[in-house]
N, C-alpha and C positions, 0 to 999 in steps of 0.2 A: 504495500498500499502505499510506502513510502517512497515509489519509482515512478518518477515524473510521467512516464507511458501508460500508470495505473488506471487514471480518470479516462483517458483516452479509450482504453480497454474495458472500461463499462460502458461507456456512451454506445460503443459497438453492439457490446453483448443485450443493452437495453432494446435499442434499435433490431436487433435481430429476432429478440423477442415477440417484442411488437409485430414485427411483419411475422412471424408465425403464427401467434394468436390470431390474426386478422386475416389470416385464411386457413385454417383449421375448423375442425366441426363445432369448435366453440368460440367463432366471431363473435356469433350474438351478444354474450357473455363480456366479450372483451369490450364491444359497443355501450353497451346497455352500464356497465361498469362505471365509462367514461360518463355516460349521461347522469345519472345518479345526483339527484338535485339535494346540494346540502342546504340551499334555504330556498324560495320561490325564486326561478330563472335566474339561479346561480349555480352550476353545476359543477361535478369533479373538475372536468376539463376546463371551466371558465378559474375555477382557483389555483389550477395549475397556469394556466396562460395570463391570467391576469392576480393573481395573487403571487406563488410562487417568482413568479418570473420576475414580479417588482424587487424581489430581493439578491436576484441575479444581477439585474441591475444597476442595486444599490451598490453591488461588489462590484463593478465595470466603474461606475462614478468615480468610488475610492480609490480606485486605480489609476485612473486618470488624473485625480488630483494630485495622488502622491507622486506619479512619472513628471507629470509638470512642475509642482511643485521642488521635487529634493531628487528626482531619477532622471531618466535616461531623456526626458523631453523639458528638463530644468534650463538651457540654454540654446540658443540661436543656433550654433552648429551643429547642436544635436537632435534639432529638429525639422532640418531642412528635409534630410534624405527622405526620412518615413514620413514626414507630412505630406511633401508633394508626389511620392510615391501612392500612399492613401489615397490620394486626390485621384489621382490617375486610375488607380486600380480600382475605385467605384465609376468613375464615370464611362471608361471601357464599355465595360460590363453592363450597363446602364444604356448604350449606344446599339450596343450588338444586339442584346433584347428589344430593344425597340424596334429595331430593322426588322425584325422578323414579326414583330406584332403589334404595327402603326394601322392603326382603324382595324383590327382583328378583333372582332367581336364573337363568342362562344359561352354558349349559355345564358344569352341577354346580357353579360358582362364583358366590358372593353379591355383587353386582356394586357393591355399597356398601362395598367394600375399594377402589375407584376414588374415593372422595371428596376426598383429597389430591389430585389431577392438577388439577383446575383454578385452582390456589391460588398457582402461581408465576407469577414476571414472568422475562421473559427480558433480560437486562441487555444483551449484545451485538445482539439486533436493534434495543432501545428506543435505543441509542446511536447504532446508525446511521441512524433516521430522525431522529431528533433533529439529525444533523449536517448534513442536507438545507436544515433550518429553522434557522439559527441568527440570523436575522435576526427571526424570529417570536417566539422566548419568549426572557425574561430567563435569565442565568446559574444563577439561584436557582432557579426553577425547574426544571431540568435535574439538579442538584444533589436536588431534591428526589424526583425520580422515579428518581434514581440508586439512593439512600440506599432510596428504598420498596424496589425491586428486590433490594437487598444483604440487607434486613430480611427479604424474601420468603423467600428462600435460607437465611436462618437458620433459618427456622421450617420451613422443610423439610426440612432437616438432623433437627431436633427430630421432626420426624413419622418419616421416615425409620428414626433410631434405635430409636424405641419402638414404633412400629406395622408397620414390616416387616422384622423380628427371624424367623429361622427357630428349630427345634432347636437350644436351647444345649450347647455341648458345656466342660465345666469346665476341663478343664486348658488348652487354648487360650483362654480367657477369663482364668485364671490368669497366662499368659505374656502376655498383652496388658497385663494391669493392671502386671503387672512394667517394660514397654516403657514406659508412661506415668508410673510412677515415675522411671523414669532419666530422662524427657523433662524432668520436674517439676525434677529436681536439677539439670538440664544450666541451664533455663531460670534456676533459682536461681543458678548460680554463671557465668551472663550468658556461659555457652559456645556461641559462635556460627558455631562450624566445622563448615559444611554439610554436610562429610562425613561428621560424627560423628552429624547429625542425624537426615540423610536415610538414612543405616545402621538407625538405631532407629527411624526411620520406617518402615523396609524390612521390618524384623522384626513388626513392630506390624499391618503389612498383612497378612501371612503366616498372625500368627496369626491375625488378626479374620476373614481367607478361609476357616477351617476352624472359625469358632467358632458359626457362627449367627447373628451380628450383621456386618450388609454390611461390607463391607470397606472403601468406598469414606470411611467416618467415619474411616479412620486416617489421612486427607489433612485432615481438619477438626483433629482433636485435633494433628496434629504442627503445623499451621500458627498452631493458639493458642498453642504452646508453642515457637516460635521467636523468640528473643528480639528487641526493639526499642529499640536503646541510644539515646536522644538525643543522644548525642557522635559517632554517624556514620550515615550512610543507605543501611546495605550492606541490610537490610530492607527500604529501598525499592527498591533496584537491583535485589533476587534478586525481588520483587514483580513490576519491570517486564519482567525478561527472561521472567517466565513468564507473564508475560501476554500475550508476542506467541505464545508456544508453545503458550499453551491456545485463544488466539482462531484463531491460523492453520492448528493439527494437529489439537489436539486435539477440539476441538466440532466441527470440518468432521468428521472421523472419526465421530466418534459419531453424528452426522445422517447421514452415508452407511450408516454399519451397522444403523441404527436406525428409517430412514425406507422402507424397501424396502416397498411393499404390494402386492398383488396385487389389483388389482379386480375381475377377472375373478371370486374368491371369494365377492363379494357382489352384491348386485340392489341399484340405487339407492332403493329402500324399505326394505331392510336396513338401509341408512346411515343414512338419514332418519329414519327410526322408532324406531330402538334406545335405549333408555332410557339407555344409555352412550353413545352421541354425542350425544344430546339435553343429557342434564347436563353432559358439557365443553362441548359448544357453547356455552348459556346460562350456564354457569357462568364462561366465562373470556370470552365477549363481553357476555354481561348483568351480571353478578353482580360482576366485578372492578371496571369503570367505577361502579356502584352504590355497591360497599363504599368504595372511595375516594374519589370525589366528595360523597356524600351525609358521611362522615365528615369529609373536611376542610371541607365547607360549615358544618357544626354547631359544630367547634371553633373557625375564624376567628368566627363570627357569635359566640358567645359568648365571645369572646374568652382562650380559652383555647392558644388558639396564633397565632401569625402567619402574614398571608397573606406567601406568597412575593415577595420585592421585585419592585417593578416589574411582576409579573404580573396578569390578569385572570380574570374566571371562564371563559370561552371557553377559554383557554390552559390550565387548571388541569382543564376538562372532557375537553381535547384528551387529557392527558397521564394522564388516567384511563382514557379508550379505549385508550389506548396499552399500559397495565398489564395488559391483556388477552393481549398475546403472551406465552405461555407454552412456548414452543418446547423448552428444553432439558432444563429440570428436569421440565415435564409428562410429555415422552415416557420420562425415567428413572425416573418414579414410575412410568408407567402399566405399564413391562416387570416393576417387583415388585410390581405389586398383579397382574394376570394372564397373568404368565408369558410368557418369548419364544414366538415363533411361534404363539400362539395366536387364537383369533378376534377373541378380547374385545379382544388388546393394538391388533390392526389398526384395529379399530374405533373405539377408544381415538384411535388415533393420526391418523385419517382425523378426527375431531372435533377435535383439538388441531390442525391442520394448518387446516383452516377457520376455525377459532375465530381464532385467530392471524393469518393471511392481512386477513380482515374487519377485526379489529380494526386492523390496521395501516393498511390501503385508509382507513378512517373517519377514524382519527387525523389522516394524513397529509393528509387533504380538509381537515378543521376546521383545520388548522395554515395549509394552503394559502391559506383563507380569509380570516383572521384578518388584521388589517391588520399593518406590518412594524412594530417596536417604534422610537419616535422618541426613544428614553430614550438620550443621547449613551454610548457604551462599551459598551454590550451587545453588540453584535456582534465586536467584541473579546475581551470578556470571553470569551464561549462558544465561539470558534475557539480 
């Protein structure tokens, strides 16, 4: 469980179990369990996607804050390469998806809504695969891809906030604004009592849940307002505790609840020929690596940014391919784009799983073929 690849293995196992159950003789039990109503109009499925995922976004928000204040994104020189590569790694996949889905309508839905699906990189899978190749890449390149994935998440959060909101309810928004103001004051007073912060955060989540703005944004806001005091490491301790909970519980549960696809509902032709699956597959597998690698090559050749220390172009290309693993966030955006239980949502998930799998296999093959690093101390640094 201490190995970095373990969360990735759990994620794969959760996905595999969900796919098996959805295509077995007890598939009805699997789907009925997800539809179980905890309270009126709030099922187990909603609890995972709207509730538990708010905690996931809270952790992402805290990671972003730490990286910006004291981490690998704290200086301009450290920010340039991953920031620009992340932006290009979002734009190119979205353009590729849009090319195949422009003005296309399926099931009465404009499929262009899913343009953001192939834009994110899954941190858990990326770190898991890199852990198998600790002697193949320098620690600087590992930092680069992790920073890029974090920035990807930040961009995805902005996309969700502005493009996936529903009909707004003014009174709940007013309550949300009041909660944000309270969090702001607590931050200014450097009040780090986690019980008080989480209570206000819960009120914020509850108000957003009924506001028309996606409730998971509450986690993002709370994470940014948790005080990070340089005199102690309470923030870091909380982040580490949450990291284990998210990696070993929340993300696997999310994968289990969202990966169940009944393949009997589709023909192979429908899957490989549908603009949504084509756009997602090419967006993740082709668009991601093109956007990340070409932007890195241009910035480094123009000397706008520095090449990650002790890295070579084959290694940089390998992690660019690795950025095409878009599992968790991509599936989350697919649900927001097409709705739970829809045919389009299932087709999108198939595209995501296929592209993520191919990206992982190709990147692993490239890293396996690349020579082991001969620079002293690199293995120790990465591990």
